N, C-alpha and C positions, 0 to 999 in steps of 0.2 A: 503493500501501501502506502502511494506517495504521502512523504513528507514534508514535502516544499512545495508550492505551487507558484508558476509564473505569474505574472500578472493576467497574462492573456487568458488563461487555466482559472485564475480566479476572476475575471471578469465576466466568464463565460459560466461557470458554475453558480456566480448568482443576478443574471441576467442582467451586466450593465456594462459601461461603457470602460474601456482600456483609461479615456481619459477623465473619468469620474476617479477610476480609480488611484490615477497620477495627480489629481487635483486636492485629495485625500490625504497622501503620501506629504505633498506639499506645504500644504498648511497644519502639519502632522496632525490630523485628522485619525488618520491610520496610516503609519508608517509601515513600509515593508520589514519582516522579522530580518532579512538581510537583501545587501545590495551587493552583487557582484563587480568583484575592485577593477577587474579587465575588462567587461561588459556593460558594466552599469545598470546589467538586468535586475528586477524588483522581484523578489519570493515573498510568499507569505506563506502561513503555517496554518493549522488546522484551529490551532490554541484563538487566532484570529477572527475567526469564522464568527465566534460570538458578539463579537466588536463589529464585525459588518454587521451584522443582524441588529443589532440594538439601533447604528447609524439609519438605516433603513427605515427601522421603524419609528422611530422618532424624526425623524423627515416626513414619513406619510401621515405622522398625525397635526404636521405643520411645525414641529420645531423646525428654529433657524439653524444652518450648520453651528453658527456660534454659541448658541444654547446646549447642542448635541456638545460640542467640544468643553465646553465649560462642564458640562454634567459628567460625561466619563473622565473628565480629570480627575473630580472630586464627586465621585455618587453620593447623593442626599438625596431620603425617600421626600424629605419634606421642601424641601427646596425644588425636586422634580415634580410635585404635586403642585408646588404655584406656579411651576410653567405651565403645566398642563390646564390646570384650572384657567390662568390668562390666554391659553389658547381656544381655550371652551367657549370663554367669552368672546374673544374674536372672531370668533366663527360663529356664533350666536347672531352677532353683528351684523356679519357677513350675509349669514341666510337673511337675517330681515331686509337686506339694503338689496338681495336677489327677488325679494317677495315683493319688494316695490316695482322692481324692474318689471317683473313681470308684472302684476298688475298695471303699471304704465302701459307694456306693451298690449294687455289684451284688450285694455279702453283704446288706443290707437288703431288694432283692429276693427275694435268694435263702429269707431268712429268711419275708418276707411271701407268700411263693408257696406254703411248706409249710404254712403256719397254715391249717386250716378253720374255724376257729370261731374268728374274731376276737374282742377283750377278756371272753375268756372263758378262766377258769383253765386251762392244760393241765399236762400230764406229760411231760417228754422227758430221754430218755438222752443223756444227752454222753458224748463220748471223755475220759479223766482229762485235767485240764489246772492248772496251777498258780493258787492263789487267794490273794488276800489276805482276813483276815476284820475286820471294823469290829464290837467291840461296845457299842453304845452303845443306848440305848433310843430308838425310834421308833414314832411315836405320829403321824405323818402324814408326809405327802411334802415337806412343809417341812424335818421333822427332817430326813427320808434325805438331801434334796439339800444342808444344810447339813452333815451329817456327811462327805458325798463330798467335798464342798469343800474342807473342811477336813481330812481324809484325803491329798488329794494333788489340788491344784488343777491341778499339771501336766500327770498323766494326763487331767485330765479337760478339757482346753482345748478339744478340737473335741466334748464332749457335747452342745452345743445342736444341733451339726449332726447327729449320730448316737448317738443314745439307743439301747439294748438291751445296753452291755457291763456291766451291770450286774443282777444276780439278787438276790431275794428269797429266804431260807428262813426259812419259818416252822415251829416246831415242832409235830408232829401233837397 
């Protein structure tokens, strides 16, 4: 049975790339067990399998390589629990953000599905709702964009993704 594995063999065994293993070695996350002094080839041992498994596992949980390196350098249960709880909070926030994106996408799909003549003015009756009024002279799309940004930049933070929440009223 082999006791040492070349970097290529190790990459194949762990379904990763040689480039990844070189990076892990260069950053001291997973230094090779031995480097041949004549060829510069890197060799790993079975004893390093557990460390590489841990790296991949923690990476899949979303920890950064710096966090993983820190944990592996000084394994501490409480510290790891804290890191995992932070990651869990971050993922919960990402899920909420993605659910908002999904909701906006569905609203846009629904809105576009009801329009029969795209890029033409149309009249729509909508239920009563609160509106904010911006009374400034608008002579171009650029004027409107600037006025809206100055009016409430935070409210329009997602406007690059979701347009359509703004209406223009033109007097007859």
